[in-house]
Backbone as XML, in Angstrom:
<?xml version="1.0"?>
<chain id="A" units="angstrom">
  <residue number="1" name="MET">
    <atom name="N" x="-20.436" y="-39.803" z="30.865"/>
    <atom name="CA" x="-20.905" y="-38.214" z="30.405"/>
    <atom name="C" x="-19.823" y="-37.116" z="29.324"/>
  </residue>
  <residue number="2" name="LYS">
    <atom name="N" x="-18.068" y="-37.675" z="28.907"/>
    <atom name="CA" x="-18.188" y="-36.547" z="28.510"/>
    <atom name="C" x="-18.553" y="-37.309" z="25.944"/>
  </residue>
  <residue number="3" name="SER">
    <atom name="N" x="-18.855" y="-38.120" z="26.864"/>
    <atom name="CA" x="-19.831" y="-39.022" z="25.491"/>
    <atom name="C" x="-21.183" y="-37.644" z="25.405"/>
  </residue>
  <residue number="4" name="PHE">
    <atom name="N" x="-21.980" y="-36.619" z="26.585"/>
    <atom name="CA" x="-23.005" y="-36.759" z="26.840"/>
    <atom name="C" x="-22.099" y="-35.455" z="25.757"/>
  </residue>
  <residue number="5" name="CYS">
    <atom name="N" x="-21.493" y="-34.660" z="26.492"/>
    <atom name="CA" x="-20.602" y="-33.583" z="26.757"/>
    <atom name="C" x="-20.705" y="-32.753" z="25.789"/>
  </residue>
  <residue number="6" name="HIS">
    <atom name="N" x="-19.803" y="-33.731" z="24.463"/>
    <atom name="CA" x="-18.844" y="-33.115" z="23.026"/>
    <atom name="C" x="-19.113" y="-32.863" z="22.197"/>
  </residue>
  <residue number="7" name="PRO">
    <atom name="N" x="-21.107" y="-33.034" z="22.177"/>
    <atom name="CA" x="-21.781" y="-32.856" z="20.976"/>
    <atom name="C" x="-22.517" y="-31.420" z="21.230"/>
  </residue>
  <residue number="8" name="ILE">
    <atom name="N" x="-22.628" y="-30.999" z="22.798"/>
    <atom name="CA" x="-23.126" y="-30.254" z="22.538"/>
    <atom name="C" x="-22.458" y="-29.081" z="22.887"/>
  </residue>
  <residue number="9" name="GLY">
    <atom name="N" x="-20.107" y="-29.078" z="23.404"/>
    <atom name="CA" x="-19.044" y="-28.886" z="23.065"/>
    <atom name="C" x="-19.491" y="-28.259" z="20.918"/>
  </residue>
  <residue number="10" name="GLU">
    <atom name="N" x="-19.698" y="-29.050" z="20.867"/>
    <atom name="CA" x="-19.492" y="-28.320" z="18.961"/>
    <atom name="C" x="-20.171" y="-27.693" z="18.412"/>
  </residue>
  <residue number="11" name="ILE">
    <atom name="N" x="-21.619" y="-28.061" z="18.852"/>
    <atom name="CA" x="-22.757" y="-27.094" z="18.867"/>
    <atom name="C" x="-22.465" y="-25.905" z="19.499"/>
  </residue>
  <residue number="12" name="TYR">
    <atom name="N" x="-21.998" y="-25.380" z="20.425"/>
    <atom name="CA" x="-21.848" y="-24.052" z="20.967"/>
    <atom name="C" x="-20.675" y="-23.443" z="19.737"/>
  </residue>
  <residue number="13" name="ASP">
    <atom name="N" x="-18.772" y="-24.070" z="19.689"/>
    <atom name="CA" x="-18.590" y="-23.653" z="19.038"/>
    <atom name="C" x="-19.487" y="-23.574" z="17.580"/>
  </residue>
  <residue number="14" name="SER">
    <atom name="N" x="-19.196" y="-24.400" z="17.147"/>
    <atom name="CA" x="-20.497" y="-23.993" z="15.315"/>
    <atom name="C" x="-21.273" y="-22.423" z="15.357"/>
  </residue>
  <residue number="15" name="TRP">
    <atom name="N" x="-21.364" y="-22.395" z="16.930"/>
    <atom name="CA" x="-23.134" y="-21.554" z="16.998"/>
    <atom name="C" x="-21.611" y="-19.938" z="17.144"/>
  </residue>
  <residue number="16" name="SER">
    <atom name="N" x="-20.767" y="-20.420" z="18.586"/>
    <atom name="CA" x="-20.191" y="-19.130" z="18.094"/>
    <atom name="C" x="-19.330" y="-18.061" z="17.522"/>
  </residue>
  <residue number="17" name="ILE">
    <atom name="N" x="-18.647" y="-19.596" z="16.505"/>
    <atom name="CA" x="-18.296" y="-19.010" z="14.647"/>
    <atom name="C" x="-19.721" y="-18.512" z="13.900"/>
  </residue>
  <residue number="18" name="ASN">
    <atom name="N" x="-20.798" y="-19.402" z="14.208"/>
    <atom name="CA" x="-22.043" y="-17.664" z="13.295"/>
    <atom name="C" x="-21.670" y="-16.596" z="13.790"/>
  </residue>
  <residue number="19" name="ARG">
    <atom name="N" x="-22.303" y="-16.512" z="15.445"/>
    <atom name="CA" x="-21.788" y="-15.508" z="15.709"/>
    <atom name="C" x="-21.636" y="-14.491" z="15.527"/>
  </residue>
  <residue number="20" name="THR">
    <atom name="N" x="-19.830" y="-14.687" z="15.519"/>
    <atom name="CA" x="-18.894" y="-14.136" z="15.226"/>
    <atom name="C" x="-18.964" y="-13.666" z="14.038"/>
  </residue>
  <residue number="21" name="ASP">
    <atom name="N" x="-19.003" y="-14.418" z="13.101"/>
    <atom name="CA" x="-19.465" y="-13.550" z="11.380"/>
    <atom name="C" x="-20.455" y="-12.724" z="11.352"/>
  </residue>
  <residue number="22" name="ASN">
    <atom name="N" x="-21.746" y="-12.893" z="11.889"/>
    <atom name="CA" x="-22.710" y="-12.313" z="11.071"/>
    <atom name="C" x="-22.493" y="-10.678" z="12.118"/>
  </residue>
  <residue number="23" name="LEU">
    <atom name="N" x="-21.772" y="-10.908" z="13.454"/>
    <atom name="CA" x="-21.468" y="-9.736" z="14.157"/>
    <atom name="C" x="-20.877" y="-8.710" z="12.619"/>
  </residue>
  <residue number="24" name="TYR">
    <atom name="N" x="-19.794" y="-9.422" z="12.362"/>
    <atom name="CA" x="-18.228" y="-8.489" z="11.277"/>
    <atom name="C" x="-19.415" y="-8.761" z="10.252"/>
  </residue>
  <residue number="25" name="LYS">
    <atom name="N" x="-20.251" y="-9.059" z="10.163"/>
    <atom name="CA" x="-21.256" y="-8.876" z="8.619"/>
    <atom name="C" x="-22.039" y="-7.252" z="9.137"/>
  </residue>
  <residue number="26" name="VAL">
    <atom name="N" x="-22.365" y="-7.752" z="10.938"/>
    <atom name="CA" x="-22.821" y="-6.787" z="10.237"/>
    <atom name="C" x="-22.385" y="-4.694" z="11.060"/>
  </residue>
  <residue number="27" name="LYS">
    <atom name="N" x="-21.892" y="-5.365" z="11.338"/>
    <atom name="CA" x="-20.342" y="-3.557" z="11.277"/>
    <atom name="C" x="-20.272" y="-3.198" z="10.172"/>
  </residue>
  <residue number="28" name="HIS">
    <atom name="N" x="-20.582" y="-4.313" z="8.954"/>
    <atom name="CA" x="-19.583" y="-3.661" z="7.282"/>
    <atom name="C" x="-21.283" y="-3.329" z="6.737"/>
  </residue>
  <residue number="29" name="ASN">
    <atom name="N" x="-20.878" y="-2.388" z="6.014"/>
    <atom name="CA" x="-21.911" y="-1.829" z="5.365"/>
    <atom name="C" x="-21.326" y="-1.345" z="3.435"/>
  </residue>
  <residue number="30" name="GLY">
    <atom name="N" x="-22.350" y="-1.195" z="2.493"/>
    <atom name="CA" x="-21.937" y="-0.910" z="1.355"/>
    <atom name="C" x="-21.155" y="0.703" z="0.594"/>
  </residue>
  <residue number="31" name="GLN">
    <atom name="N" x="-21.172" y="1.342" z="2.774"/>
    <atom name="CA" x="-20.270" y="2.123" z="2.108"/>
    <atom name="C" x="-18.833" y="2.141" z="1.562"/>
  </residue>
  <residue number="32" name="ILE">
    <atom name="N" x="-17.788" y="2.822" z="1.242"/>
    <atom name="CA" x="-17.040" y="2.780" z="-0.108"/>
    <atom name="C" x="-15.707" y="2.412" z="1.128"/>
  </residue>
  <residue number="33" name="CYS">
    <atom name="N" x="-15.653" y="2.889" z="2.349"/>
    <atom name="CA" x="-14.760" y="2.667" z="3.209"/>
    <atom name="C" x="-14.468" y="1.158" z="4.418"/>
  </residue>
  <residue number="34" name="TYR">
    <atom name="N" x="-15.807" y="1.218" z="4.466"/>
    <atom name="CA" x="-16.980" y="-0.631" z="5.033"/>
    <atom name="C" x="-15.515" y="-1.363" z="3.883"/>
  </residue>
  <residue number="35" name="LEU">
    <atom name="N" x="-16.440" y="-1.313" z="2.788"/>
    <atom name="CA" x="-15.837" y="-2.472" z="1.517"/>
    <atom name="C" x="-15.530" y="-2.526" z="1.331"/>
  </residue>
  <residue number="36" name="ARG">
    <atom name="N" x="-14.425" y="-2.147" z="1.560"/>
    <atom name="CA" x="-13.410" y="-1.908" z="0.911"/>
    <atom name="C" x="-12.182" y="-2.058" z="1.872"/>
  </residue>
  <residue number="37" name="ALA">
    <atom name="N" x="-12.305" y="-1.689" z="3.743"/>
    <atom name="CA" x="-11.990" y="-2.522" z="4.793"/>
    <atom name="C" x="-12.216" y="-3.621" z="5.306"/>
  </residue>
  <residue number="38" name="ALA">
    <atom name="N" x="-13.461" y="-4.735" z="4.184"/>
    <atom name="CA" x="-13.640" y="-6.152" z="4.653"/>
    <atom name="C" x="-13.020" y="-6.767" z="3.140"/>
  </residue>
  <residue number="39" name="LEU">
    <atom name="N" x="-13.177" y="-6.599" z="2.123"/>
    <atom name="CA" x="-12.124" y="-6.887" z="1.809"/>
    <atom name="C" x="-10.812" y="-7.168" z="1.135"/>
  </residue>
  <residue number="40" name="ASN">
    <atom name="N" x="-10.571" y="-5.942" z="1.936"/>
    <atom name="CA" x="-8.449" y="-6.158" z="2.417"/>
    <atom name="C" x="-8.517" y="-6.971" z="3.374"/>
  </residue>
  <residue number="41" name="ASP">
    <atom name="N" x="-9.516" y="-7.090" z="4.797"/>
    <atom name="CA" x="-9.645" y="-8.712" z="5.833"/>
    <atom name="C" x="-9.268" y="-9.428" z="5.225"/>
  </residue>
  <residue number="42" name="ARG">
    <atom name="N" x="-10.143" y="-9.645" z="3.740"/>
    <atom name="CA" x="-10.692" y="-11.101" z="3.159"/>
    <atom name="C" x="-9.766" y="-11.644" z="2.965"/>
  </residue>
  <residue number="43" name="PHE">
    <atom name="N" x="-9.843" y="-10.808" z="1.959"/>
    <atom name="CA" x="-8.284" y="-11.307" z="0.720"/>
    <atom name="C" x="-6.799" y="-10.279" z="0.914"/>
  </residue>
  <residue number="44" name="ASP">
    <atom name="N" x="-6.157" y="-9.397" z="0.914"/>
    <atom name="CA" x="-5.278" y="-8.792" z="1.164"/>
    <atom name="C" x="-5.224" y="-8.085" z="3.260"/>
  </residue>
  <residue number="45" name="PRO">
    <atom name="N" x="-4.875" y="-9.056" z="4.231"/>
    <atom name="CA" x="-4.578" y="-8.862" z="4.966"/>
    <atom name="C" x="-3.615" y="-7.496" z="5.765"/>
  </residue>
  <residue number="46" name="SER">
    <atom name="N" x="-2.071" y="-8.327" z="5.120"/>
    <atom name="CA" x="-0.807" y="-7.526" z="5.343"/>
    <atom name="C" x="-0.507" y="-7.148" z="4.464"/>
  </residue>
  <residue number="47" name="TYR">
    <atom name="N" x="-1.096" y="-6.231" z="3.838"/>
    <atom name="CA" x="-0.686" y="-5.155" z="2.808"/>
    <atom name="C" x="-2.382" y="-3.742" z="2.457"/>
  </residue>
  <residue number="48" name="ARG">
    <atom name="N" x="-2.953" y="-4.569" z="2.548"/>
    <atom name="CA" x="-3.667" y="-3.749" z="2.497"/>
    <atom name="C" x="-4.322" y="-3.071" z="0.914"/>
  </residue>
  <residue number="49" name="ARG">
    <atom name="N" x="-3.626" y="-3.633" z="-0.477"/>
    <atom name="CA" x="-3.792" y="-3.218" z="-1.293"/>
    <atom name="C" x="-5.033" y="-2.616" z="-1.946"/>
  </residue>
  <residue number="50" name="ILE">
    <atom name="N" x="-6.427" y="-3.414" z="-1.840"/>
    <atom name="CA" x="-7.412" y="-3.698" z="-2.727"/>
    <atom name="C" x="-8.068" y="-2.301" z="-2.690"/>
  </residue>
  <residue number="51" name="ARG">
    <atom name="N" x="-8.015" y="-1.226" z="-3.240"/>
    <atom name="CA" x="-9.161" y="-0.224" z="-3.597"/>
    <atom name="C" x="-10.124" y="0.507" z="-4.072"/>
  </residue>
  <residue number="52" name="ILE">
    <atom name="N" x="-11.029" y="1.521" z="-3.735"/>
    <atom name="CA" x="-11.688" y="1.270" z="-4.508"/>
    <atom name="C" x="-12.298" y="2.549" z="-5.274"/>
  </residue>
  <residue number="53" name="GLN">
    <atom name="N" x="-12.701" y="2.670" z="-6.153"/>
    <atom name="CA" x="-12.910" y="3.677" z="-7.050"/>
    <atom name="C" x="-14.608" y="3.864" z="-7.623"/>
  </residue>
  <residue number="54" name="GLU">
    <atom name="N" x="-14.380" y="5.796" z="-8.111"/>
    <atom name="CA" x="-15.280" y="5.934" z="-8.820"/>
    <atom name="C" x="-15.304" y="5.383" z="-10.187"/>
  </residue>
  <residue number="55" name="GLY">
    <atom name="N" x="-17.250" y="4.816" z="-10.751"/>
    <atom name="CA" x="-16.469" y="4.431" z="-11.968"/>
    <atom name="C" x="-16.475" y="5.503" z="-12.965"/>
  </residue>
  <residue number="56" name="ASN">
    <atom name="N" x="-15.630" y="4.891" z="-14.637"/>
    <atom name="CA" x="-15.857" y="6.276" z="-15.048"/>
    <atom name="C" x="-17.302" y="6.420" z="-16.159"/>
  </residue>
  <residue number="57" name="GLN">
    <atom name="N" x="-17.164" y="7.871" z="-16.047"/>
    <atom name="CA" x="-18.224" y="8.833" z="-16.675"/>
    <atom name="C" x="-18.234" y="8.982" z="-18.226"/>
  </residue>
  <residue number="58" name="TYR">
    <atom name="N" x="-17.844" y="9.021" z="-18.894"/>
    <atom name="CA" x="-17.460" y="9.051" z="-20.040"/>
    <atom name="C" x="-18.991" y="9.781" z="-20.762"/>
  </residue>
  <residue number="59" name="MET">
    <atom name="N" x="-19.353" y="10.755" z="-21.582"/>
    <atom name="CA" x="-19.891" y="10.764" z="-22.288"/>
    <atom name="C" x="-19.976" y="10.107" z="-23.708"/>
  </residue>
  <residue number="60" name="TYR">
    <atom name="N" x="-21.317" y="9.671" z="-24.458"/>
    <atom name="CA" x="-21.541" y="9.312" z="-25.391"/>
    <atom name="C" x="-20.517" y="10.652" z="-26.988"/>
  </residue>
  <residue number="61" name="GLN">
    <atom name="N" x="-20.130" y="9.601" z="-27.280"/>
    <atom name="CA" x="-19.947" y="10.990" z="-28.852"/>
    <atom name="C" x="-20.242" y="10.567" z="-30.139"/>
  </residue>
  <residue number="62" name="TYR">
    <atom name="N" x="-21.076" y="11.022" z="-30.911"/>
    <atom name="CA" x="-21.274" y="10.794" z="-32.130"/>
    <atom name="C" x="-20.666" y="11.704" z="-33.101"/>
  </residue>
  <residue number="63" name="ILE">
    <atom name="N" x="-21.149" y="10.947" z="-34.214"/>
    <atom name="CA" x="-19.994" y="10.064" z="-35.915"/>
    <atom name="C" x="-21.190" y="11.892" z="-36.077"/>
  </residue>
  <residue number="64" name="HIS">
    <atom name="N" x="-22.494" y="11.039" z="-37.077"/>
    <atom name="CA" x="-23.125" y="11.909" z="-37.760"/>
    <atom name="C" x="-25.041" y="11.144" z="-37.833"/>
  </residue>
  <residue number="65" name="VAL">
    <atom name="N" x="-25.671" y="11.747" z="-37.823"/>
    <atom name="CA" x="-26.675" y="11.300" z="-38.173"/>
    <atom name="C" x="-27.470" y="11.276" z="-38.997"/>
  </residue>
  <residue number="66" name="ASP">
    <atom name="N" x="-28.164" y="10.266" z="-40.219"/>
    <atom name="CA" x="-27.862" y="10.146" z="-41.005"/>
    <atom name="C" x="-28.876" y="11.071" z="-42.084"/>
  </residue>
  <residue number="67" name="ASN">
    <atom name="N" x="-29.203" y="12.485" z="-41.149"/>
    <atom name="CA" x="-29.809" y="13.468" z="-41.659"/>
    <atom name="C" x="-29.053" y="14.284" z="-42.200"/>
  </residue>
  <residue number="68" name="GLU">
    <atom name="N" x="-28.432" y="14.523" z="-41.584"/>
    <atom name="CA" x="-26.553" y="15.264" z="-41.095"/>
    <atom name="C" x="-25.670" y="15.313" z="-42.644"/>
  </residue>
  <residue number="69" name="LEU">
    <atom name="N" x="-25.304" y="15.664" z="-42.779"/>
    <atom name="CA" x="-23.604" y="15.901" z="-43.521"/>
    <atom name="C" x="-22.809" y="15.157" z="-42.761"/>
  </residue>
  <residue number="70" name="PRO">
    <atom name="N" x="-21.736" y="13.579" z="-43.212"/>
    <atom name="CA" x="-20.966" y="13.224" z="-42.258"/>
    <atom name="C" x="-19.101" y="15.073" z="-42.199"/>
  </residue>
  <residue number="71" name="PRO">
    <atom name="N" x="-19.011" y="14.493" z="-41.135"/>
    <atom name="CA" x="-17.822" y="15.500" z="-40.813"/>
    <atom name="C" x="-17.541" y="15.133" z="-41.486"/>
  </residue>
  <residue number="72" name="ARG">
    <atom name="N" x="-15.769" y="15.978" z="-42.269"/>
    <atom name="CA" x="-14.841" y="15.575" z="-43.420"/>
    <atom name="C" x="-13.534" y="15.138" z="-41.870"/>
  </residue>
  <residue number="73" name="TYR">
    <atom name="N" x="-13.344" y="15.827" z="-41.224"/>
    <atom name="CA" x="-12.582" y="15.107" z="-39.979"/>
    <atom name="C" x="-13.222" y="15.466" z="-39.052"/>
  </residue>
  <residue number="74" name="LEU">
    <atom name="N" x="-12.481" y="13.972" z="-37.786"/>
    <atom name="CA" x="-13.731" y="13.624" z="-36.703"/>
    <atom name="C" x="-12.958" y="14.155" z="-35.261"/>
  </residue>
  <residue number="75" name="GLY">
    <atom name="N" x="-11.266" y="14.619" z="-35.137"/>
    <atom name="CA" x="-10.403" y="14.618" z="-34.771"/>
    <atom name="C" x="-9.868" y="13.538" z="-33.502"/>
  </residue>
  <residue number="76" name="VAL">
    <atom name="N" x="-10.101" y="13.379" z="-33.129"/>
    <atom name="CA" x="-8.929" y="12.034" z="-32.065"/>
    <atom name="C" x="-10.463" y="11.999" z="-31.148"/>
  </residue>
  <residue number="77" name="MET">
    <atom name="N" x="-10.600" y="10.867" z="-30.870"/>
    <atom name="CA" x="-11.708" y="9.954" z="-30.674"/>
    <atom name="C" x="-11.218" y="8.182" z="-29.891"/>
  </residue>
  <residue number="78" name="TYR">
    <atom name="N" x="-11.234" y="8.440" z="-29.293"/>
    <atom name="CA" x="-11.077" y="7.124" z="-28.226"/>
    <atom name="C" x="-12.388" y="6.153" z="-27.749"/>
  </residue>
  <residue number="79" name="LEU">
    <atom name="N" x="-12.225" y="4.869" z="-27.788"/>
    <atom name="CA" x="-13.097" y="3.936" z="-27.361"/>
    <atom name="C" x="-12.546" y="2.896" z="-25.991"/>
  </residue>
  <residue number="80" name="TYR">
    <atom name="N" x="-14.324" y="3.745" z="-25.911"/>
    <atom name="CA" x="-13.988" y="2.514" z="-24.498"/>
    <atom name="C" x="-15.093" y="1.819" z="-24.114"/>
  </residue>
  <residue number="81" name="GLN">
    <atom name="N" x="-15.123" y="0.931" z="-23.054"/>
    <atom name="CA" x="-16.260" y="-0.045" z="-23.202"/>
    <atom name="C" x="-17.039" y="0.102" z="-22.936"/>
  </residue>
  <residue number="82" name="ASP">
    <atom name="N" x="-18.558" y="-1.224" z="-22.733"/>
    <atom name="CA" x="-20.335" y="-0.577" z="-22.950"/>
    <atom name="C" x="-19.801" y="0.248" z="-20.726"/>
  </residue>
  <residue number="83" name="SER">
    <atom name="N" x="-19.059" y="-0.603" z="-20.072"/>
    <atom name="CA" x="-19.177" y="-0.032" z="-18.910"/>
    <atom name="C" x="-18.262" y="1.459" z="-18.254"/>
  </residue>
  <residue number="84" name="ASP">
    <atom name="N" x="-18.037" y="1.672" z="-19.149"/>
    <atom name="CA" x="-17.178" y="3.054" z="-18.665"/>
    <atom name="C" x="-18.250" y="4.038" z="-18.905"/>
  </residue>
  <residue number="85" name="TYR">
    <atom name="N" x="-19.440" y="4.222" z="-19.891"/>
    <atom name="CA" x="-20.583" y="5.115" z="-19.796"/>
    <atom name="C" x="-20.631" y="5.296" z="-18.886"/>
  </residue>
  <residue number="86" name="GLY">
    <atom name="N" x="-21.333" y="7.141" z="-19.115"/>
    <atom name="CA" x="-22.049" y="7.150" z="-17.463"/>
    <atom name="C" x="-24.118" y="6.570" z="-17.723"/>
  </residue>
  <residue number="87" name="ASP">
    <atom name="N" x="-24.779" y="6.728" z="-18.413"/>
    <atom name="CA" x="-25.688" y="6.366" z="-18.086"/>
    <atom name="C" x="-25.537" y="4.671" z="-18.613"/>
  </residue>
  <residue number="88" name="THR">
    <atom name="N" x="-24.924" y="3.722" z="-18.786"/>
    <atom name="CA" x="-24.479" y="3.164" z="-18.354"/>
    <atom name="C" x="-23.422" y="1.879" z="-18.008"/>
  </residue>
  <residue number="89" name="GLY">
    <atom name="N" x="-22.875" y="2.767" z="-17.365"/>
    <atom name="CA" x="-21.920" y="1.814" z="-16.911"/>
    <atom name="C" x="-21.375" y="1.735" z="-15.791"/>
  </residue>
  <residue number="90" name="VAL">
    <atom name="N" x="-20.522" y="1.548" z="-15.195"/>
    <atom name="CA" x="-20.529" y="0.534" z="-13.224"/>
    <atom name="C" x="-20.399" y="2.341" z="-12.351"/>
  </residue>
  <residue number="91" name="ASP">
    <atom name="N" x="-21.135" y="1.300" z="-10.605"/>
    <atom name="CA" x="-20.842" y="2.851" z="-10.419"/>
    <atom name="C" x="-19.287" y="3.084" z="-9.284"/>
  </residue>
  <residue number="92" name="PHE">
    <atom name="N" x="-19.128" y="1.277" z="-8.995"/>
    <atom name="CA" x="-17.917" y="1.673" z="-8.718"/>
    <atom name="C" x="-16.695" y="0.835" z="-10.035"/>
  </residue>
  <residue number="93" name="ILE">
    <atom name="N" x="-15.075" y="1.131" z="-9.557"/>
    <atom name="CA" x="-14.524" y="-0.111" z="-9.390"/>
    <atom name="C" x="-13.453" y="-1.077" z="-8.554"/>
  </residue>
  <residue number="94" name="VAL">
    <atom name="N" x="-13.500" y="-1.681" z="-7.666"/>
    <atom name="CA" x="-13.103" y="-2.759" z="-7.609"/>
    <atom name="C" x="-11.807" y="-2.880" z="-7.889"/>
  </residue>
  <residue number="95" name="GLU">
    <atom name="N" x="-10.457" y="-1.941" z="-7.243"/>
    <atom name="CA" x="-8.940" y="-2.356" z="-8.209"/>
    <atom name="C" x="-8.103" y="-3.361" z="-6.746"/>
  </residue>
  <residue number="96" name="VAL">
    <atom name="N" x="-7.807" y="-4.255" z="-7.984"/>
    <atom name="CA" x="-6.673" y="-5.236" z="-7.608"/>
    <atom name="C" x="-5.681" y="-5.515" z="-8.310"/>
  </residue>
  <residue number="97" name="PRO">
    <atom name="N" x="-4.873" y="-5.498" z="-7.174"/>
    <atom name="CA" x="-2.833" y="-6.090" z="-7.556"/>
    <atom name="C" x="-3.157" y="-6.327" z="-8.680"/>
  </residue>
  <residue number="98" name="GLN">
    <atom name="N" x="-1.778" y="-6.997" z="-9.529"/>
    <atom name="CA" x="-1.581" y="-7.824" z="-10.238"/>
    <atom name="C" x="-1.293" y="-9.207" z="-9.362"/>
  </residue>
  <residue number="99" name="ASP">
    <atom name="N" x="-0.360" y="-8.776" z="-8.544"/>
    <atom name="CA" x="0.135" y="-10.389" z="-8.111"/>
    <atom name="C" x="-0.537" y="-10.931" z="-6.763"/>
  </residue>
  <residue number="100" name="LEU">
    <atom name="N" x="-2.325" y="-10.039" z="-6.738"/>
    <atom name="CA" x="-2.790" y="-10.723" z="-4.937"/>
    <atom name="C" x="-3.285" y="-12.365" z="-5.644"/>
  </residue>
  <residue number="101" name="LYS">
    <atom name="N" x="-3.425" y="-13.161" z="-4.806"/>
    <atom name="CA" x="-3.977" y="-14.442" z="-5.387"/>
    <atom name="C" x="-5.397" y="-14.819" z="-4.572"/>
  </residue>
  <residue number="102" name="TYR">
    <atom name="N" x="-6.915" y="-14.783" z="-5.547"/>
    <atom name="CA" x="-7.358" y="-14.500" z="-5.050"/>
    <atom name="C" x="-8.690" y="-15.286" z="-5.475"/>
  </residue>
  <residue number="103" name="ASP">
    <atom name="N" x="-10.089" y="-15.860" z="-5.635"/>
    <atom name="CA" x="-10.819" y="-16.067" z="-5.595"/>
    <atom name="C" x="-11.830" y="-15.013" z="-6.280"/>
  </residue>
  <residue number="104" name="GLU">
    <atom name="N" x="-11.921" y="-14.973" z="-7.417"/>
    <atom name="CA" x="-12.432" y="-14.149" z="-8.250"/>
    <atom name="C" x="-14.482" y="-14.292" z="-7.613"/>
  </residue>
  <residue number="105" name="TYR">
    <atom name="N" x="-14.846" y="-15.601" z="-7.450"/>
    <atom name="CA" x="-16.346" y="-15.633" z="-7.148"/>
    <atom name="C" x="-16.698" y="-15.176" z="-6.013"/>
  </residue>
  <residue number="106" name="THR">
    <atom name="N" x="-15.508" y="-16.110" z="-4.839"/>
    <atom name="CA" x="-15.923" y="-15.067" z="-3.851"/>
    <atom name="C" x="-15.582" y="-13.839" z="-3.423"/>
  </residue>
  <residue number="107" name="MET">
    <atom name="N" x="-14.565" y="-13.310" z="-4.524"/>
    <atom name="CA" x="-14.969" y="-11.200" z="-4.214"/>
    <atom name="C" x="-15.924" y="-11.367" z="-4.662"/>
  </residue>
  <residue number="108" name="LYS">
    <atom name="N" x="-16.856" y="-11.623" z="-5.321"/>
    <atom name="CA" x="-17.612" y="-10.856" z="-6.153"/>
    <atom name="C" x="-19.258" y="-11.733" z="-5.405"/>
  </residue>
  <residue number="109" name="THR">
    <atom name="N" x="-19.217" y="-12.087" z="-4.539"/>
    <atom name="CA" x="-20.335" y="-13.177" z="-3.763"/>
    <atom name="C" x="-20.271" y="-11.656" z="-2.481"/>
  </residue>
  <residue number="110" name="MET">
    <atom name="N" x="-19.094" y="-12.057" z="-1.977"/>
    <atom name="CA" x="-18.651" y="-11.063" z="-1.005"/>
    <atom name="C" x="-18.789" y="-9.379" z="-1.137"/>
  </residue>
  <residue number="111" name="ILE">
    <atom name="N" x="-18.821" y="-8.850" z="-2.096"/>
    <atom name="CA" x="-19.103" y="-7.122" z="-2.946"/>
    <atom name="C" x="-20.601" y="-7.557" z="-2.843"/>
  </residue>
  <residue number="112" name="ASN">
    <atom name="N" x="-21.019" y="-8.967" z="-3.412"/>
    <atom name="CA" x="-22.713" y="-8.593" z="-4.182"/>
    <atom name="C" x="-23.202" y="-8.400" z="-2.197"/>
  </residue>
  <residue number="113" name="PHE">
    <atom name="N" x="-23.477" y="-8.501" z="-1.534"/>
    <atom name="CA" x="-23.690" y="-8.964" z="0.026"/>
    <atom name="C" x="-23.657" y="-7.302" z="0.626"/>
  </residue>
  <residue number="114" name="TYR">
    <atom name="N" x="-22.792" y="-6.807" z="0.214"/>
    <atom name="CA" x="-21.853" y="-5.562" z="0.371"/>
    <atom name="C" x="-22.366" y="-4.735" z="0.264"/>
  </residue>
  <residue number="115" name="LYS">
    <atom name="N" x="-22.635" y="-4.583" z="-0.961"/>
    <atom name="CA" x="-23.330" y="-3.413" z="-1.917"/>
    <atom name="C" x="-24.950" y="-3.266" z="-2.086"/>
  </residue>
  <residue number="116" name="LEU">
    <atom name="N" x="-24.997" y="-2.292" z="-2.421"/>
    <atom name="CA" x="-26.094" y="-1.965" z="-2.666"/>
    <atom name="C" x="-27.017" y="-2.882" z="-4.246"/>
  </residue>
  <residue number="117" name="ALA">
    <atom name="N" x="-28.671" y="-2.522" z="-4.517"/>
    <atom name="CA" x="-29.436" y="-3.285" z="-4.809"/>
    <atom name="C" x="-29.346" y="-2.205" z="-6.046"/>
  </residue>
  <residue number="118" name="SER">
    <atom name="N" x="-28.332" y="-1.374" z="-6.859"/>
    <atom name="CA" x="-28.940" y="-0.362" z="-7.427"/>
    <atom name="C" x="-27.232" y="-0.274" z="-8.222"/>
  </residue>
  <residue number="119" name="LYS">
    <atom name="N" x="-26.354" y="-1.081" z="-6.926"/>
    <atom name="CA" x="-24.671" y="0.264" z="-7.706"/>
    <atom name="C" x="-24.361" y="-1.269" z="-8.842"/>
  </residue>
  <residue number="120" name="ARG">
    <atom name="N" x="-23.511" y="-0.942" z="-9.513"/>
    <atom name="CA" x="-23.388" y="-1.879" z="-10.653"/>
    <atom name="C" x="-21.713" y="-1.475" z="-9.939"/>
  </residue>
  <residue number="121" name="TYR">
    <atom name="N" x="-20.944" y="-2.644" z="-10.825"/>
    <atom name="CA" x="-18.870" y="-2.080" z="-10.668"/>
    <atom name="C" x="-18.685" y="-3.905" z="-11.380"/>
  </residue>
  <residue number="122" name="LYS">
    <atom name="N" x="-16.950" y="-3.557" z="-11.300"/>
    <atom name="CA" x="-16.522" y="-4.058" z="-12.179"/>
    <atom name="C" x="-14.806" y="-4.494" z="-11.577"/>
  </residue>
  <residue number="123" name="ILE">
    <atom name="N" x="-14.697" y="-5.413" z="-11.067"/>
    <atom name="CA" x="-13.142" y="-5.743" z="-11.053"/>
    <atom name="C" x="-11.814" y="-5.452" z="-11.469"/>
  </residue>
  <residue number="124" name="GLN">
    <atom name="N" x="-11.521" y="-4.814" z="-11.492"/>
    <atom name="CA" x="-10.264" y="-4.627" z="-12.163"/>
    <atom name="C" x="-8.844" y="-4.938" z="-11.305"/>
  </residue>
  <residue number="125" name="LYS">
    <atom name="N" x="-7.223" y="-4.877" z="-12.306"/>
    <atom name="CA" x="-6.305" y="-5.616" z="-11.327"/>
    <atom name="C" x="-5.783" y="-4.397" z="-12.116"/>
  </residue>
  <residue number="126" name="TYR">
    <atom name="N" x="-4.843" y="-3.646" z="-11.397"/>
    <atom name="CA" x="-3.450" y="-2.846" z="-11.184"/>
    <atom name="C" x="-2.388" y="-3.098" z="-11.706"/>
  </residue>
  <residue number="127" name="GLU">
    <atom name="N" x="-1.323" y="-2.524" z="-11.489"/>
    <atom name="CA" x="-0.013" y="-2.999" z="-11.135"/>
    <atom name="C" x="0.890" y="-1.758" z="-9.755"/>
  </residue>
</chain>
């Protein structure tokens, strides 16, 4: 009787774990508060230091067009990454503490599962 019931118990246990995972996934979505909670639950459950910030929306600055005369003094200009500009940049930034050990591929997979299809992001470390 035990050998007959043991496989059924294993199937029930795997079904129960899968059900719990699916219910957790249904309760969370791509909103900032839910995404942050899901990331903190998975990667930093004790301190909950993972943050989500808006993406940078810098405007492009051009120096001169070929038909114009080049200006003599350009002023102070900063160079940014392509992901920092408004039209080609990221929509949100996931900020992770410097000392947190995590698997980047697992985090990206989790973010891709919850985020909207049109949203772009980058993972950035902070102190």
